[in-house]
NULUMTI-114859 format. One record per residue (C-alpha): residue in three letters; x, y, z. Coordinates in steps of 0.02 Angstrom, whole numbers, padded with zeros to 5 digits, always signed. Example, Ala and Ser with C-alpha at 12.3 -4.5 7.8 and 13.67 -1.06 7.14 Angstrom:
<nodes>
ALA+00615-00225+00390/SER+00684-00053+00357/
</nodes>
This chain:
<nodes>
HIS+00884-00708-00209/PRO+00718-00774-00152/ALA+00819-00826-00007/CYS+00827-00645+00039/LEU+00660-00598-00003/PRO+00548-00618+00154/PRO+00665-00511+00270/LEU+00644-00380+00135/LEU+00482-00381+00125/LEU+00445-00391+00312/LEU+00564-00227+00313/ALA+00464-00128+00203/LEU+00301-00204+00298/LEU+00338-00177+00475/SER+00413+00007+00434/ALA+00282+00108+00413/LYS+00167+00185+00560/PRO-00008+00192+00569/ALA-00084+00341+00622/TRP-00298+00320+00602/ALA-00354+00424+00755/GLN-00489+00312+00785/PRO-00484+00158+00943/ALA-00454-00006+00871/PRO-00577-00019+00728/ALA-00727-00112+00769/PRO-00853-00137+00613/VAL-00977+00004+00568/PRO-01150-00041+00487/PRO-01155-00004+00267/THR-01249+00157+00285/ALA-01140+00228+00426/VAL-01024+00376+00405/LEU-00851+00377+00448/GLN-00790+00509+00559/ALA-00642+00551+00663/GLN-00686+00548+00841/PRO-00613+00694+00947/VAL-00464+00636+01056/ALA-00504+00678+01244/PRO-00390+00798+01326/GLU-00274+00711+01427/ALA-00305+00743+01618/ALA-00172+00879+01699/PRO-00049+00789+01800/GLN-00070+00810+01994/ASN+00052+00903+02115/PRO+00131+00808+02226/GLN+00098+00842+02409/THR+00230+00922+02499/THR+00335+00848+02628/ALA+00355+00907+02798/PRO+00447+01042+02833/GLU+00579+00968+02894/THR+00605+00882+02748/PRO+00717+00956+02618/ALA+00630+00993+02457/PRO+00683+00868+02300/ALA+00813+00960+02168/PRO+00738+01001+02022/ALA+00703+00888+01867/PRO+00821+00924+01733/ALA+00744+01022+01597/PRO+00716+00893+01457/PRO+00817+00905+01288/ALA+00747+01014+01163/PRO+00651+00914+01048/GLN+00752+00876+00870/PRO+00692+00943+00722/LYS+00578+00812+00614/PRO+00628+00758+00433/VAL+00529+00840+00300/ARG+00492+00718+00162/SER+00341+00773+00084/GLU+00315+00890-00043/THR+00187+00995+00073/ALA+00324+00992+00213/TRP+00455+01061+00088/ARG+00339+01204+00002/GLU+00276+01248+00179/GLU+00410+01240+00320/ILE+00586+01225+00221/PHE+00557+01349+00071/PRO+00502+01468+00143/ILE+00635+01502+00278/LEU+00757+01488+00105/GLN+00638+01642+00021/GLN+00638+01760+00182/TYR+00837+01746+00198/CYS+00904+01676+00047/THR+00828+01707-00107/ASP+00880+01899-00117/CYS+01055+01866-00158/HIS+00997+01688-00244/ASP+00856+01694-00370/GLN+00863+01685-00537/GLU+00914+01868-00546/SER+01061+01871-00425/GLN+01136+01696-00435/LYS+01285+01768-00311/GLY+01409+01627-00312/GLY+01300+01544-00470/VAL+01152+01513-00342/ASP+00966+01507-00391/LEU+00890+01450-00259/ALA+00720+01510-00309/SER+00715+01391-00438/LEU+00701+01252-00305/GLU+00522+01280-00256/LYS+00483+01080-00332/LEU+00546+00966-00186/PRO+00596+00842-00328/ASP+00714+00997-00400/ALA+00777+01038-00225/ARG+00815+00840-00193/ALA+00922+00820-00345/ALA+01049+00969-00287/LEU+01143+00886-00185/ARG+01316+00965-00198/LEU+01225+01140-00178/TRP+01156+01069-00002/TRP+01331+01007+00047/ARG+01414+01190+00016/ALA+01252+01247+00092/LYS+01273+01142+00264/ASP+01458+01191+00266/GLN+01419+01394+00274/ILE+01264+01366+00380/GLU+01337+01273+00510/ALA+01521+01397+00503/GLY+01368+01535+00532/GLN+01426+01623+00366/MET+01255+01589+00285/PRO+01175+01708+00287/PRO+01309+01826+00314/PRO+01342+01882+00475/LYS+01323+02064+00426/LYS+01150+02041+00362/LYS+01017+02116+00483/GLU+00912+01988+00462/GLN+00952+01817+00521/PRO+00857+01635+00536/SER+00849+01595+00711/GLU+00912+01445+00801/ALA+00769+01317+00762/GLU+00757+01391+00578/ARG+00948+01327+00558/ALA+00935+01168+00643/ARG+00748+01154+00554/LEU+00865+01189+00399/LEU+01016+01084+00426/SER+00897+00932+00490/TRP+00830+00925+00303/ILE+00985+00924+00214/GLY+01055+00766+00323/ASP+00885+00697+00281/ASN+00884+00738+00097/GLU+01047+00646+00088/SER+01024+00492+00184/PHE+00864+00480+00067/LEU+00956+00509-00095/ARG+01109+00398-00048/GLY+00974+00258+00025/GLY+01103+00258+00160/ALA+00973+00205+00295/VAL+00793+00140+00338/ARG+00685+00291+00299/ASP+00516+00319+00383/PRO+00400+00301+00259/GLY+00270+00417+00369/GLU+00098+00388+00437/HIS-00033+00268+00358/ARG-00169+00334+00268/LEU-00344+00288+00269/ARG-00381+00220+00105/ARG-00511+00121-00005/LEU-00462-00048-00071/ASN-00407+00015-00251/ARG-00469-00075-00413/THR-00369-00235-00412/GLU-00371-00273-00234/TYR-00568-00250-00240/ALA-00592-00365-00360/THR-00461-00492-00319/ALA-00547-00496-00139/LEU-00722-00525-00204/ARG-00633-00685-00289/ASP-00576-00740-00172/LEU-00728-00702-00037/LEU-00871-00775-00169/GLY-00770-00862-00320/VAL-00816-00748-00465/PRO-00693-00698-00594/PRO-00587-00513-00575/GLU-00675-00457-00740/THR-00842-00465-00666/VAL-00834-00305-00577/THR-00666-00214-00636/ASP-00763-00129-00778/PHE-00881-00045-00647/PHE-00723+00066-00601/ALA-00588+00190-00691/GLU-00417+00132-00707/GLU-00316+00184-00547/GLY-00207+00316-00576/GLY-00024+00294-00476/GLY+00022+00415-00326/GLY+00153+00498-00353/GLU+00286+00365-00349/GLY+00190+00287-00465/PHE+00111+00137-00380/ASP-00081+00136-00364/ASN-00097+00095-00193/VAL-00051+00253-00126/GLY-00168+00313+00004/ASP-00163+00493-00058/THR-00251+00464-00200/LEU-00375+00314-00163/PHE-00523+00415-00060/ILE-00718+00370-00094/PRO-00803+00496-00230/PRO-00988+00516-00197/VAL-00992+00426-00384/MET-00907+00280-00326/VAL-01048+00234-00191/GLU-01153+00190-00304/GLN-01015+00085-00430/TYR-00994-00006-00258/VAL-01194-00036-00268/ALA-01180-00108-00451/ALA-01015-00193-00433/ALA-01098-00285-00281/ASP-01254-00329-00380/ALA-01161-00411-00523/ALA-01044-00493-00415/LEU-01202-00575-00324/ASN-01266-00621-00486/ALA-01136-00715-00545/VAL-01129-00813-00371/PHE-01337-00836-00365/SER-01326-00907-00522/ASN-01203-01043-00531/PRO-01220-01186-00429/GLU-01053-01207-00350/ARG-01011-01027-00302/LYS-01172-01033-00218/ALA-01139-01195-00119/ARG-00973-01109-00056/LEU-01053-00958+00007/LEU-01224-01057+00072/PRO-01146-01225+00119/ALA-01307-01265+00223/ALA-01480-01213+00203/PRO-01609-01228+00343/GLY-01698-01358+00386/GLU-01794-01475+00508/ALA-01616-01475+00605/LEU-01565-01302+00549/SER-01678-01151+00599/PRO-01656-01003+00483/GLU-01568-00899+00616/ASP-01422-01026+00635/ALA-01410-01054+00443/THR-01389-00860+00412/LYS-01246-00840+00548/ASN-01157-01009+00482/ALA-01146-00941+00338/LEU-01109-00764+00395/ARG-00969-00808+00511/PRO-00839-00853+00398/LEU-00882-00745+00262/LEU-00875-00609+00396/ARG-00696-00629+00456/LEU-00611-00659+00288/ALA-00713-00479+00219/PHE-00670-00389+00367/ARG-00495-00443+00436/ARG-00537-00525+00587/SER-00648-00628+00660/PRO-00828-00540+00692/THR-00889-00502+00875/ASP-01078-00569+00930/ALA-01124-00391+00904/VAL-01056-00358+00717/LEU-01125-00546+00668/ASN-01289-00528+00760/ARG-01311-00327+00654/TYR-01269-00425+00487/ALA-01406-00588+00516/SER-01518-00447+00578/VAL-01512-00394+00383/ALA-01546-00562+00341/THR-01697-00574+00471/ALA-01778-00424+00406/ARG-01782-00477+00236/HIS-01853-00639+00276/GLN-01993-00573+00366/ARG-02062-00470+00223/GLY-02071-00622+00120/GLY-01916-00665+00054/SER-01865-00829+00033/TRP-01696-00892+00145/GLU-01571-00869-00022/GLU-01655-00683-00052/SER-01623-00638+00135/MET-01458-00718+00130/ARG-01408-00618-00028/VAL-01477-00448+00054/ALA-01349-00479+00191/VAL-01203-00515+00091/LYS-01227-00361-00030/ALA-01212-00257+00146/VAL-01062-00353+00183/ILE-00971-00317+00026/CYS-01044-00134+00034/SER-00984-00111+00204/PRO-00845+00017+00245/ASP-00757-00109+00340/PHE-00745-00208+00175/LEU-00694-00081+00088/LEU-00581+00042+00183/LEU-00417-00002+00264/ARG-00399+00047+00422/GLU-00272+00031+00578/ALA-00278+00061+00754/SER-00212+00220+00862/PRO-00078+00178+00966/PRO-00091+00101+01108/SER-00170+00190+01287/GLY-00040+00300+01352/SER+00092+00282+01226/ALA+00199+00434+01221/SER+00293+00362+01064/PRO+00258+00409+00875/ILE+00307+00218+00845/TRP+00214+00086+00854/PRO+00201-00096+00809/VAL+00064-00144+00691/THR-00052-00285+00779/GLY-00073-00468+00693/PRO-00219-00428+00581/GLU-00150-00261+00524/LEU+00009-00346+00467/ALA-00080-00484+00414/THR-00184-00380+00287/ARG-00036-00275+00226/LEU+00063-00454+00192/SER-00087-00529+00097/LEU-00111-00342-00009/PHE+00079-00346-00049/LEU+00083-00535-00130/TRP-00081-00577-00155/SER-00152-00386-00189/SER-00314-00484-00103/LEU-00356-00538+00100/PRO-00272-00637+00210/ASP-00336-00807+00208/ALA-00396-00911+00346/ASP-00235-00999+00381/LEU-00157-00823+00398/LEU-00304-00741+00497/ASP-00255-00887+00623/ASP-00086-00840+00657/ALA-00124-00642+00669/GLU-00269-00674+00789/ALA-00178-00782+00895/GLY-00038-00651+00899/THR+00111-00770+00813/LEU+00106-00694+00644/THR+00243-00558+00738/GLN+00372-00688+00793/PRO+00503-00691+00640/GLU+00503-00888+00612/VAL+00323-00862+00582/LEU+00307-00725+00475/GLU+00444-00800+00355/ARG+00347-00969+00353/GLN+00183-00867+00307/THR+00271-00778+00169/ARG+00361-00919+00099/ARG+00191-01013+00105/MET+00099-00859+00002/LEU+00234-00863-00099/ALA+00222-01019-00178/ASP+00017-00991-00181/PRO-00029-00954-00358/ARG-00093-00798-00303/ALA+00062-00734-00278/ILE+00080-00707-00482/ALA-00002-00525-00409/LEU+00173-00484-00355/ALA+00267-00498-00525/LYS+00096-00418-00608/ASN+00058-00275-00489/PHE+00211-00243-00409/CYS+00336-00250-00543/GLY+00215-00208-00675/GLN+00205-00048-00602/TRP+00388-00024-00555/LEU+00471-00072-00714/GLN+00287-00004-00825/PHE+00261-00152-00921/ASP+00091-00128-00873/LYS+00066-00002-00975/ILE+00085-00121-01140/LEU-00069-00174-01106/THR-00160-00004-01122/THR-00080+00153-01173/ALA+00078+00074-01268/ASP+00067+00095-01453/PRO+00212+00064-01567/ASP+00269+00119-01742/ARG+00141-00017-01832/GLY+00207+00038-01997/LYS+00378-00045-01941/TYR+00307-00191-01827/LYS+00157-00300-01862/PHE+00083-00277-01702/ASN-00086-00333-01652/ASN-00160-00394-01478/ASP-00077-00558-01470/LEU+00084-00491-01464/ARG+00031-00337-01353/GLN-00031-00496-01238/ALA+00136-00599-01250/LEU+00232-00449-01213/TYR+00147-00413-01063/HIS+00139-00616-01003/GLU+00328-00631-01066/ALA+00400-00488-00929/VAL+00261-00562-00799/GLN+00337-00761-00790/PHE+00488-00661-00807/CYS+00486-00549-00652/ASP+00378-00717-00562/HIS+00530-00811-00587/LEU+00645-00683-00506/ILE+00521-00711-00365/ARG+00480-00867-00354/GLY+00581-00974-00461/GLY+00744-00980-00414/GLY+00802-00826-00519/SER+00950-00714-00448/LEU+00923-00517-00416/LEU+01082-00497-00560/ASP+00967-00562-00682/VAL+00856-00388-00678/LEU+01006-00318-00767/ASP+01082-00454-00859/SER+01012-00637-00896/ASP+01040-00778-01012/TYR+00874-00818-01033/THR+00681-00754-01056/PHE+00510-00830-01087/LEU+00442-00850-01261/ASN+00301-00915-01372/ARG+00335-00950-01563/GLN+00251-00768-01615/LEU+00349-00678-01474/ALA+00504-00766-01538/LYS+00466-00748-01734/HIS+00458-00545-01667/TYR+00620-00574-01588/ALA+00712-00649-01742/LEU+00754-00799-01623/PRO+00738-00980-01704/ASP+00688-01150-01638/VAL+00544-01099-01514/GLU+00368-01164-01567/GLY+00203-01172-01477/ASP+00075-01032-01406/GLU+00124-01061-01240/LEU+00273-00959-01145/ARG+00411-01055-01073/LEU+00575-01035-01020/VAL+00714-01017-01154/LYS+00895-00994-01129/LEU+00986-00828-01258/SER+01130-00842-01334/ASN+01114-00643-01383/PRO+01203-00562-01206/VAL+01112-00400-01258/ARG+00934-00493-01260/GLY+00946-00531-01074/GLY+00876-00443-00915/ALA+00740-00332-00894/LEU+00805-00199-00997/GLY+00771-00327-01148/LEU+00610-00358-01135/GLY+00491-00281-01272/ALA+00367-00225-01139/VAL+00494-00133-01059/LEU+00561-00065-01224/THR+00405-00007-01276/THR+00339+00071-01119/THR+00483+00180-01070/
</nodes>
């Protein structure tokens, strides 16, 4: 139920830990190359001064407990750290040829196969803890650290499959805005339709989880630099050819009461704040204002100089990349809370697939967004905003895979009268259904079984359902219990 949604969202948003090994991110010029800065070694602790001879020496401090093995979740860690233990000590008896006890460990080289063998790991855990595997008579035995590592993975895997505990999602990865996020960000910054820039970029491929915001896949190859420049030009053409958009971007031109420098800064300040997800420092504001000033001094008009400066902003790494700060100075913990602006960015990208707005940034920069009541208020406000349709389109569309109906799905045309209008209707039925679950008071149980869907005349005719007229989708009660729920959606049935 929607009343339960904010806490679930907050749990997901707050659970990830950032690990971009930079100091707190300061904006960089658009031409700068992002490089990880070397971390200075910690100073060695000073030995305490020895006490007077008559004072007994203090008792030695107890040795710190041995660190617990870190759970392994990635394919790389399984392949490089856990599976080699099995290869070294186990697969001579438990491979495809030997299969002693009916066990073939050699076939579990890929992490999904290993995860699925839950019953096997139950038996293996008992044998390892009892010291029976490998058999005691075997000369080569794993070390205690290797046994602990393997047992830790088995326990972690069971928790992963059962979902019985909140799992560590791993480190935050530096990534770029994906295709959808980039287009919607420019929509909210400049007022241009997303399709103005989407055609400059290929469709995003999903990561291992099937979603297009996985950091491992969102790097910037060299060809994308040219695409960003071309997309920026297209977006700015759409702005400066439209009086309303231009007035929104440049609210006040220089005149008798306003110098060109002040007019430039007045226009850039709110743009930089939204684009970079934080208020610009004077140094940052002056840097981008100087871009406009340099163009103006070469003979360009004020509007032309502002176009160059805005282009520098939307081609900047501070706009295109999602960076998070390293842990606070002196922190020994591998986990730390995200900052207010970082949380605002995570929240807005999840709910809107776009940038934080000024209202959200106000709370983020005031330090109040991390307060539960403020975070819930902002979440509910954002869900009530029309931009939250992105949650149904992007998250639910990739989760249930109905987004494929727009591109790759191609039903049997000999059996169905399938055209683009029907394709669009099937897609928007699924979007409206999921949006109703999230924002319209639907129940989570409706995912499994509902007595309603969203139809127009064409889609009702396709489903052989009577008494539905009009081209607009609307909520329609269903009398057939087989039809309801996510598995009754035509887009889901077509694409899965």
